[in-house]
C-alpha distance (Angstrom), angle and dihedral (degrees) to the residues before:
residue distance angle dihedral
M1 . . .
A2 3.81 . .
G3 3.77 121.0 .
I4 3.83 97.5 -137.9
F5 3.82 122.7 82.9
T6 3.83 99.3 -123.2
R7 3.80 137.3 130.5
N8 3.79 90.7 -101.6
A9 3.82 91.9 53.0
L10 3.82 90.7 48.6
N11 3.82 92.3 47.4
K12 3.81 90.9 52.1
I13 3.80 90.6 52.5
M14 3.81 92.8 46.6
E15 3.80 93.9 46.0
D16 3.81 95.0 49.0
E17 3.82 103.3 108.5
N18 3.79 93.3 -168.5
L19 3.82 91.3 68.6
T20 3.76 125.0 83.9
P21 3.79 118.4 -131.4
Q22 3.78 90.0 -105.2
Q23 3.86 91.4 51.9
R24 3.80 90.5 49.5
T25 3.77 91.0 52.1
E26 3.83 91.3 48.8
Q27 3.84 92.1 50.1
V28 3.82 91.6 49.5
Y29 3.83 91.1 50.6
S30 3.81 90.1 45.6
L31 3.80 91.0 51.0
Y32 3.80 90.9 47.0
G33 3.83 91.4 49.2
R34 3.82 92.0 51.8
A35 3.81 89.6 49.8
L36 3.79 90.1 53.4
D37 3.81 90.4 48.9
D38 3.81 90.1 51.1
G39 3.82 91.1 58.1
Y40 3.79 100.1 -92.4
I41 3.77 110.6 163.4
A42 3.75 122.6 -167.6
K43 3.82 118.4 -130.5
A44 3.79 91.2 -114.6
A45 3.82 91.9 53.0
A46 3.83 91.4 47.7
K47 3.81 91.8 49.5
L48 3.81 90.7 47.8
A49 3.84 91.3 51.3
Q50 3.82 91.2 48.2
D51 3.81 93.0 49.2
T52 3.79 91.4 47.8
A53 3.83 91.9 51.4
L54 3.83 91.3 48.9
E55 3.78 92.0 49.3
Q56 3.80 90.9 49.3
A57 3.83 91.7 49.7
K58 3.80 91.1 48.2
A59 3.84 91.2 49.3
D60 3.81 91.2 49.3
W61 3.81 91.3 49.5
E62 3.80 92.0 48.9
K63 3.82 89.7 51.2
G64 3.77 88.6 58.7
Q65 3.75 98.6 -107.8
T66 3.75 107.1 152.0
V67 3.74 129.2 -139.7
P68 3.84 110.6 -108.5
D69 3.79 115.6 -101.2
P70 3.83 108.3 -108.7
K71 3.82 90.1 -145.2
E72 3.79 88.6 65.5
S73 3.81 93.9 56.8
D74 3.79 121.5 108.1
E75 3.81 91.2 -124.2
Y76 3.81 91.6 56.1
K77 3.79 92.4 47.1
A78 3.80 91.2 49.7
L79 3.81 91.4 49.1
M80 3.83 91.4 49.1
G81 3.81 89.6 49.6
Q82 3.81 89.7 54.3
F83 3.81 90.6 47.5
D84 3.81 92.3 50.0
A85 3.82 89.9 49.6
Y86 3.80 89.7 50.9
K87 3.83 91.8 50.2
A88 3.81 90.4 49.7
M89 3.81 90.8 50.4
Q90 3.83 91.9 50.5
A91 3.80 90.6 49.0
A92 3.81 90.0 50.0
R93 3.81 90.6 50.4
T94 3.82 89.9 67.5
S95 3.80 97.4 35.7
K96 3.80 124.1 107.9
D97 3.82 90.2 -120.5
F98 3.82 92.4 70.9
E99 3.81 95.6 34.8
G100 3.82 96.9 120.2
V101 3.82 95.8 49.5
K102 3.81 116.1 108.7
P103 3.83 109.6 -118.3
K104 3.81 95.4 -121.7
F105 3.82 91.2 54.5
F106 3.80 97.7 41.6
E107 3.82 96.6 101.6
T108 3.79 91.2 48.1
V109 3.80 93.1 50.7
Y110 3.81 91.2 43.4
G111 3.79 89.4 52.8
L112 3.80 91.7 52.1
V113 3.81 92.7 57.6
D114 3.82 114.3 100.2
R115 3.83 109.6 -134.9
A116 3.80 96.6 176.7
E117 3.76 120.6 124.2
G118 3.78 111.0 -86.5
A119 3.82 93.5 23.6
K120 3.80 121.4 142.7
P121 3.80 117.1 -86.2
L122 3.79 114.7 -81.8
Q123 3.82 95.8 -113.9
E124 3.80 90.8 52.0
Q125 3.84 91.1 50.0
L126 3.79 92.1 47.6
A127 3.79 90.5 50.7
G128 3.81 89.7 53.8
I129 3.81 91.6 46.8
R130 3.83 89.8 49.0
E131 3.81 89.5 54.2
Q132 3.80 92.5 51.4
Y133 3.79 99.4 38.0
E134 3.79 106.6 25.1
E135 3.84 91.2 158.0
Y136 3.83 88.0 68.8
F137 3.81 90.7 63.7
T138 3.78 135.5 63.9
P139 3.81 112.1 -111.0
A140 3.78 112.6 -86.2
D141 3.80 115.2 -106.5
P142 3.82 109.1 -118.4
N143 3.83 89.8 -147.6
P144 3.81 104.9 47.5
N145 3.82 92.5 -178.7
P146 3.81 104.5 49.1
A147 3.77 119.7 -172.2
P148 3.81 113.8 -104.6
G149 3.81 91.4 -115.9
K150 3.76 133.8 5.3
P151 3.79 107.5 -115.1
A152 3.80 113.6 -128.3
P153 3.80 113.2 -112.9
K154 3.77 113.0 -110.2
V155 3.76 121.2 -128.9
V156 3.78 112.6 -160.6
L157 3.79 115.2 -153.5
P158 3.77 123.4 -153.3
T159 3.76 117.2 -97.3
G160 3.79 114.5 -60.5
G161 3.81 94.8 17.9
N162 3.78 93.1 -89.9
P163 3.83 118.1 137.0
A164 3.78 118.7 -107.0
P165 3.82 115.6 -99.4
G166 3.83 114.8 -91.4
A167 3.84 95.5 16.7
K168 3.79 118.6 153.3
L169 3.85 101.7 -160.1
T170 3.76 128.7 73.8
L171 3.77 118.2 -127.9
T172 3.86 90.8 -109.5
E173 3.82 91.7 51.9
A174 3.79 91.9 47.2
M175 3.86 90.5 50.6
K176 3.82 91.6 49.3
R177 3.79 91.6 51.2
A178 3.78 92.5 45.6
N179 3.80 91.8 49.8
A180 3.83 88.9 49.4
G181 3.78 88.2 58.6
E182 3.80 99.4 -102.2
Q183 3.77 120.5 139.3
V184 3.82 107.3 -113.7
D185 3.77 122.2 -164.3
I186 3.78 109.1 -144.6
S187 3.78 89.9 -141.7
Q188 3.86 87.6 70.0
I189 3.82 93.9 61.5
G190 3.76 113.2 102.8
K191 3.83 144.6 139.7
């Protein structure tokens, strides 16, 4: 005998010639009872439950009971909190405060910052994070206020543009060295 209340299970019970009519009836009722215990719901019972729920909802609506506002639910508030945190993180990504953070480590550094009330100032926290995780930051520029343009070094030639006597460098070589930032003595310029 099968344990599921189906046509096949009923046919097997009915076709079993070894069973008396009373035994067949008992097995069908037993099978039906197990199906009800397993959560089987007849179509008529499901339709009745649906109609009852609709009638109750209609009665509640007619009494003036309102449907709860979804924006007041805890799920909505939690989702909005996550969205606000995401917006704050994206705003911080382009702010001057996080300017030295490498893009691939931004979220990690942003997560390390304590935003609780009474926390240290952001710049102080970032300095501490930079000390611990310097690979997350771009190297600090030793000259934070660079000049708008590097002035070209000037090489002054002796009068008339002729090289000084006894010089070992050509004018081209002296210019290359001066442009590279070397100090060139004009007395070294020669043929």
